[in-house]
Backbone atoms as SQL, in Angstrom:
CREATE TABLE atoms (id INTEGER PRIMARY KEY, chain TEXT, resi INTEGER, resn TEXT, atom TEXT, x REAL, y REAL, z REAL);
INSERT INTO atoms VALUES
  (1, 'A', 1, 'MET', 'N', -46.698, 119.160, 97.142),
  (2, 'A', 1, 'MET', 'CA', -47.613, 118.113, 96.737),
  (3, 'A', 1, 'MET', 'C', -47.719, 118.115, 95.209),
  (4, 'A', 2, 'SER', 'N', -47.582, 116.972, 94.615),
  (5, 'A', 2, 'SER', 'CA', -47.731, 116.836, 93.168),
  (6, 'A', 2, 'SER', 'C', -49.172, 116.504, 92.829),
  (7, 'A', 3, 'ARG', 'N', -49.597, 116.985, 91.689),
  (8, 'A', 3, 'ARG', 'CA', -50.936, 116.684, 91.186),
  (9, 'A', 3, 'ARG', 'C', -50.823, 116.109, 89.781),
  (10, 'A', 4, 'LYS', 'N', -51.667, 115.166, 89.471),
  (11, 'A', 4, 'LYS', 'CA', -51.710, 114.601, 88.139),
  (12, 'A', 4, 'LYS', 'C', -52.840, 115.290, 87.384),
  (13, 'A', 5, 'ILE', 'N', -52.548, 115.713, 86.157),
  (14, 'A', 5, 'ILE', 'CA', -53.585, 116.314, 85.324),
  (15, 'A', 5, 'ILE', 'C', -53.660, 115.551, 84.017),
  (16, 'A', 6, 'GLN', 'N', -54.775, 115.711, 83.323),
  (17, 'A', 6, 'GLN', 'CA', -54.958, 115.080, 82.029),
  (18, 'A', 6, 'GLN', 'C', -55.481, 116.149, 81.083),
  (19, 'A', 7, 'ALA', 'N', -54.948, 116.173, 79.876),
  (20, 'A', 7, 'ALA', 'CA', -55.372, 117.172, 78.901),
  (21, 'A', 7, 'ALA', 'C', -55.530, 116.516, 77.537),
  (22, 'A', 8, 'THR', 'N', -56.447, 117.029, 76.767),
  (23, 'A', 8, 'THR', 'CA', -56.623, 116.584, 75.394),
  (24, 'A', 8, 'THR', 'C', -56.094, 117.684, 74.488),
  (25, 'A', 9, 'ILE', 'N', -55.147, 117.340, 73.619),
  (26, 'A', 9, 'ILE', 'CA', -54.568, 118.307, 72.694),
  (27, 'A', 9, 'ILE', 'C', -54.669, 117.763, 71.275),
  (28, 'A', 10, 'THR', 'N', -54.512, 118.640, 70.320),
  (29, 'A', 10, 'THR', 'CA', -54.570, 118.219, 68.916),
  (30, 'A', 10, 'THR', 'C', -53.335, 117.395, 68.570),
  (31, 'A', 11, 'GLN', 'N', -53.453, 116.617, 67.503),
  (32, 'A', 11, 'GLN', 'CA', -52.303, 115.840, 67.028),
  (33, 'A', 11, 'GLN', 'C', -51.163, 116.773, 66.649),
  (34, 'A', 12, 'GLU', 'N', -51.492, 117.904, 66.047),
  (35, 'A', 12, 'GLU', 'CA', -50.481, 118.882, 65.651),
  (36, 'A', 12, 'GLU', 'C', -49.674, 119.362, 66.859),
  (37, 'A', 13, 'LEU', 'N', -50.367, 119.726, 67.934),
  (38, 'A', 13, 'LEU', 'CA', -49.673, 120.189, 69.133),
  (39, 'A', 13, 'LEU', 'C', -48.859, 119.057, 69.762),
  (40, 'A', 14, 'TYR', 'N', -49.421, 117.855, 69.771),
  (41, 'A', 14, 'TYR', 'CA', -48.689, 116.714, 70.312),
  (42, 'A', 14, 'TYR', 'C', -47.405, 116.463, 69.524),
  (43, 'A', 15, 'ASP', 'N', -47.470, 116.606, 68.195),
  (44, 'A', 15, 'ASP', 'CA', -46.273, 116.447, 67.372),
  (45, 'A', 15, 'ASP', 'C', -45.200, 117.446, 67.790),
  (46, 'A', 16, 'HIS', 'N', -45.606, 118.676, 68.075),
  (47, 'A', 16, 'HIS', 'CA', -44.661, 119.689, 68.523),
  (48, 'A', 16, 'HIS', 'C', -44.052, 119.319, 69.877),
  (49, 'A', 17, 'VAL', 'N', -44.873, 118.836, 70.776),
  (50, 'A', 17, 'VAL', 'CA', -44.380, 118.439, 72.097),
  (51, 'A', 17, 'VAL', 'C', -43.354, 117.309, 71.960),
  (52, 'A', 18, 'GLU', 'N', -43.664, 116.333, 71.147),
  (53, 'A', 18, 'GLU', 'CA', -42.722, 115.224, 70.924),
  (54, 'A', 18, 'GLU', 'C', -41.426, 115.727, 70.290),
  (55, 'A', 19, 'ALA', 'N', -41.540, 116.635, 69.333),
  (56, 'A', 19, 'ALA', 'CA', -40.349, 117.183, 68.678),
  (57, 'A', 19, 'ALA', 'C', -39.490, 117.953, 69.682),
  (58, 'A', 20, 'ILE', 'N', -40.123, 118.753, 70.532),
  (59, 'A', 20, 'ILE', 'CA', -39.378, 119.497, 71.556),
  (60, 'A', 20, 'ILE', 'C', -38.704, 118.533, 72.519),
  (61, 'A', 21, 'LYS', 'N', -39.402, 117.459, 72.856),
  (62, 'A', 21, 'LYS', 'CA', -38.826, 116.434, 73.736),
  (63, 'A', 21, 'LYS', 'C', -37.541, 115.890, 73.137),
  (64, 'A', 22, 'GLU', 'N', -37.580, 115.507, 71.878),
  (65, 'A', 22, 'GLU', 'CA', -36.403, 114.955, 71.209),
  (66, 'A', 22, 'GLU', 'C', -35.329, 116.019, 71.030),
  (67, 'A', 23, 'TYR', 'N', -35.710, 117.169, 70.540),
  (68, 'A', 23, 'TYR', 'CA', -34.779, 118.255, 70.240),
  (69, 'A', 23, 'TYR', 'C', -34.088, 118.776, 71.501),
  (70, 'A', 24, 'GLY', 'N', -34.881, 118.902, 72.577),
  (71, 'A', 24, 'GLY', 'CA', -34.343, 119.454, 73.817),
  (72, 'A', 24, 'GLY', 'C', -33.724, 118.430, 74.749),
  (73, 'A', 25, 'GLY', 'N', -33.802, 117.171, 74.380),
  (74, 'A', 25, 'GLY', 'CA', -33.219, 116.126, 75.220),
  (75, 'A', 25, 'GLY', 'C', -34.002, 115.873, 76.500),
  (76, 'A', 26, 'TYR', 'N', -35.282, 116.159, 76.481),
  (77, 'A', 26, 'TYR', 'CA', -36.120, 115.901, 77.654),
  (78, 'A', 26, 'TYR', 'C', -36.411, 114.411, 77.765),
  (79, 'A', 27, 'GLY', 'N', -36.591, 113.941, 78.977),
  (80, 'A', 27, 'GLY', 'CA', -36.808, 112.525, 79.203),
  (81, 'A', 27, 'GLY', 'C', -38.232, 112.058, 78.980),
  (82, 'A', 28, 'SER', 'N', -39.178, 112.993, 79.003),
  (83, 'A', 28, 'SER', 'CA', -40.581, 112.604, 78.872),
  (84, 'A', 28, 'SER', 'C', -41.417, 113.788, 78.391),
  (85, 'A', 29, 'VAL', 'N', -42.601, 113.474, 77.903),
  (86, 'A', 29, 'VAL', 'CA', -43.562, 114.513, 77.520),
  (87, 'A', 29, 'VAL', 'C', -43.932, 115.337, 78.747),
  (88, 'A', 30, 'SER', 'N', -44.073, 114.683, 79.870),
  (89, 'A', 30, 'SER', 'CA', -44.408, 115.379, 81.113),
  (90, 'A', 30, 'SER', 'C', -43.370, 116.437, 81.459),
  (91, 'A', 31, 'GLU', 'N', -42.110, 116.124, 81.238),
  (92, 'A', 31, 'GLU', 'CA', -41.038, 117.076, 81.515),
  (93, 'A', 31, 'GLU', 'C', -41.154, 118.307, 80.603),
  (94, 'A', 32, 'VAL', 'N', -41.515, 118.097, 79.341),
  (95, 'A', 32, 'VAL', 'CA', -41.709, 119.203, 78.399),
  (96, 'A', 32, 'VAL', 'C', -42.866, 120.084, 78.858),
  (97, 'A', 33, 'VAL', 'N', -43.971, 119.462, 79.235),
  (98, 'A', 33, 'VAL', 'CA', -45.144, 120.219, 79.676),
  (99, 'A', 33, 'VAL', 'C', -44.832, 120.998, 80.947),
  (100, 'A', 34, 'ASN', 'N', -44.155, 120.378, 81.905),
  (101, 'A', 34, 'ASN', 'CA', -43.771, 121.088, 83.140),
  (102, 'A', 34, 'ASN', 'C', -42.908, 122.303, 82.832),
  (103, 'A', 35, 'LYS', 'N', -41.929, 122.133, 81.940),
  (104, 'A', 35, 'LYS', 'CA', -41.033, 123.238, 81.585),
  (105, 'A', 35, 'LYS', 'C', -41.820, 124.370, 80.925),
  (106, 'A', 36, 'ALA', 'N', -42.734, 124.027, 80.040),
  (107, 'A', 36, 'ALA', 'CA', -43.540, 125.041, 79.357),
  (108, 'A', 36, 'ALA', 'C', -44.429, 125.794, 80.341),
  (109, 'A', 37, 'LEU', 'N', -45.027, 125.066, 81.289),
  (110, 'A', 37, 'LEU', 'CA', -45.871, 125.715, 82.289),
  (111, 'A', 37, 'LEU', 'C', -45.056, 126.602, 83.219),
  (112, 'A', 38, 'GLU', 'N', -43.857, 126.149, 83.599),
  (113, 'A', 38, 'GLU', 'CA', -42.993, 126.978, 84.434),
  (114, 'A', 38, 'GLU', 'C', -42.660, 128.293, 83.733),
  (115, 'A', 39, 'LYS', 'N', -42.367, 128.218, 82.431),
  (116, 'A', 39, 'LYS', 'CA', -42.061, 129.429, 81.664),
  (117, 'A', 39, 'LYS', 'C', -43.278, 130.349, 81.616),
  (118, 'A', 40, 'LEU', 'N', -44.443, 129.794, 81.383),
  (119, 'A', 40, 'LEU', 'CA', -45.663, 130.591, 81.323),
  (120, 'A', 40, 'LEU', 'C', -45.947, 131.270, 82.661),
  (121, 'A', 41, 'VAL', 'N', -45.792, 130.534, 83.747),
  (122, 'A', 41, 'VAL', 'CA', -45.988, 131.108, 85.084),
  (123, 'A', 41, 'VAL', 'C', -44.976, 132.220, 85.331),
  (124, 'A', 42, 'ASN', 'N', -43.720, 131.975, 85.010),
  (125, 'A', 42, 'ASN', 'CA', -42.686, 132.993, 85.208),
  (126, 'A', 42, 'ASN', 'C', -42.957, 134.248, 84.390),
  (127, 'A', 43, 'ASP', 'N', -43.512, 134.076, 83.197),
  (128, 'A', 43, 'ASP', 'CA', -43.845, 135.227, 82.352),
  (129, 'A', 43, 'ASP', 'C', -44.916, 136.110, 82.976),
  (130, 'A', 44, 'HIS', 'N', -45.769, 135.545, 83.827),
  (131, 'A', 44, 'HIS', 'CA', -46.890, 136.294, 84.399),
  (132, 'A', 44, 'HIS', 'C', -46.767, 136.556, 85.898),
  (133, 'A', 45, 'ALA', 'N', -45.760, 136.004, 86.531),
  (134, 'A', 45, 'ALA', 'CA', -45.635, 136.045, 87.990),
  (135, 'A', 45, 'ALA', 'C', -45.578, 137.456, 88.567),
  (136, 'A', 46, 'SER', 'N', -45.106, 138.416, 87.825),
  (137, 'A', 46, 'SER', 'CA', -45.005, 139.785, 88.358),
  (138, 'A', 46, 'SER', 'C', -46.253, 140.622, 88.065),
  (139, 'A', 47, 'ASN', 'N', -47.212, 140.059, 87.353),
  (140, 'A', 47, 'ASN', 'CA', -48.432, 140.774, 86.991),
  (141, 'A', 47, 'ASN', 'C', -49.416, 140.765, 88.161),
  (142, 'A', 48, 'GLU', 'N', -49.859, 141.924, 88.565),
  (143, 'A', 48, 'GLU', 'CA', -50.755, 142.037, 89.727),
  (144, 'A', 48, 'GLU', 'C', -52.099, 141.342, 89.506),
  (145, 'A', 49, 'ILE', 'N', -52.609, 141.393, 88.301),
  (146, 'A', 49, 'ILE', 'CA', -53.893, 140.724, 88.016),
  (147, 'A', 49, 'ILE', 'C', -53.722, 139.220, 88.115),
  (148, 'A', 50, 'TYR', 'N', -52.610, 138.710, 87.596),
  (149, 'A', 50, 'TYR', 'CA', -52.325, 137.274, 87.726),
  (150, 'A', 50, 'TYR', 'C', -52.214, 136.889, 89.199),
  (151, 'A', 51, 'LYS', 'N', -51.523, 137.711, 89.975),
  (152, 'A', 51, 'LYS', 'CA', -51.372, 137.432, 91.409),
  (153, 'A', 51, 'LYS', 'C', -52.729, 137.377, 92.104),
  (154, 'A', 52, 'TYR', 'N', -53.644, 138.242, 91.682),
  (155, 'A', 52, 'TYR', 'CA', -54.998, 138.228, 92.239),
  (156, 'A', 52, 'TYR', 'C', -55.666, 136.867, 91.987),
  (157, 'A', 53, 'TYR', 'N', -55.617, 136.398, 90.748),
  (158, 'A', 53, 'TYR', 'CA', -56.250, 135.118, 90.421),
  (159, 'A', 53, 'TYR', 'C', -55.558, 133.951, 91.119),
  (160, 'A', 54, 'LEU', 'N', -54.250, 134.006, 91.233),
  (161, 'A', 54, 'LEU', 'CA', -53.525, 132.954, 91.945),
  (162, 'A', 54, 'LEU', 'C', -53.965, 132.905, 93.403),
  (163, 'A', 55, 'GLN', 'N', -54.076, 134.052, 94.032),
  (164, 'A', 55, 'GLN', 'CA', -54.516, 134.084, 95.422),
  (165, 'A', 55, 'GLN', 'C', -55.947, 133.586, 95.564),
  (166, 'A', 56, 'LYS', 'N', -56.791, 133.940, 94.591),
  (167, 'A', 56, 'LYS', 'CA', -58.183, 133.477, 94.592),
  (168, 'A', 56, 'LYS', 'C', -58.245, 131.945, 94.547),
  (169, 'A', 57, 'VAL', 'N', -57.421, 131.338, 93.711),
  (170, 'A', 57, 'VAL', 'CA', -57.367, 129.871, 93.611),
  (171, 'A', 57, 'VAL', 'C', -56.892, 129.269, 94.925),
  (172, 'A', 58, 'ARG', 'N', -55.826, 129.845, 95.472),
  (173, 'A', 58, 'ARG', 'CA', -55.282, 129.315, 96.720),
  (174, 'A', 58, 'ARG', 'C', -56.267, 129.471, 97.874),
  (175, 'A', 59, 'ASP', 'N', -56.941, 130.593, 97.947),
  (176, 'A', 59, 'ASP', 'CA', -57.934, 130.804, 99.005),
  (177, 'A', 59, 'ASP', 'C', -59.078, 129.806, 98.880),
  (178, 'A', 60, 'GLY', 'N', -59.524, 129.538, 97.658),
  (179, 'A', 60, 'GLY', 'CA', -60.588, 128.565, 97.434),
  (180, 'A', 60, 'GLY', 'C', -60.189, 127.179, 97.845),
  (181, 'A', 61, 'ARG', 'N', -58.951, 126.815, 97.596),
  (182, 'A', 61, 'ARG', 'CA', -58.457, 125.488, 97.992),
  (183, 'A', 61, 'ARG', 'C', -58.392, 125.382, 99.512),
  (184, 'A', 62, 'ASN', 'N', -57.963, 126.441, 100.162),
  (185, 'A', 62, 'ASN', 'CA', -57.861, 126.436, 101.624),
  (186, 'A', 62, 'ASN', 'C', -59.224, 126.342, 102.280),
  (187, 'A', 63, 'GLU', 'N', -60.255, 126.923, 101.672),
  (188, 'A', 63, 'GLU', 'CA', -61.602, 126.820, 102.234),
  (189, 'A', 63, 'GLU', 'C', -62.073, 125.385, 102.233),
  (190, 'A', 64, 'VAL', 'N', -61.738, 124.641, 101.202),
  (191, 'A', 64, 'VAL', 'CA', -62.167, 123.256, 101.088),
  (192, 'A', 64, 'VAL', 'C', -61.452, 122.370, 102.102),
  (193, 'A', 65, 'THR', 'N', -60.176, 122.649, 102.357),
  (194, 'A', 65, 'THR', 'CA', -59.391, 121.776, 103.239),
  (195, 'A', 65, 'THR', 'C', -59.494, 122.146, 104.712),
  (196, 'A', 66, 'GLU', 'N', -60.028, 123.311, 105.013),
  (197, 'A', 66, 'GLU', 'CA', -60.116, 123.718, 106.425),
  (198, 'A', 66, 'GLU', 'C', -61.296, 123.118, 107.131);
């Protein structure tokens, strides 16, 4: 399931995102943000504390939908 999110960032950070989009040949700002988030998740995926918080989020979502 895909989710749409909205974020407010500084002009400076947005300039970097646009530059990475052009430099990396990405098709959209969304693609740059997805790639950055995937890298961040991968950097923390083996951390037990991160896994705890991820499970906490997933359990909370399941309580709402059950």
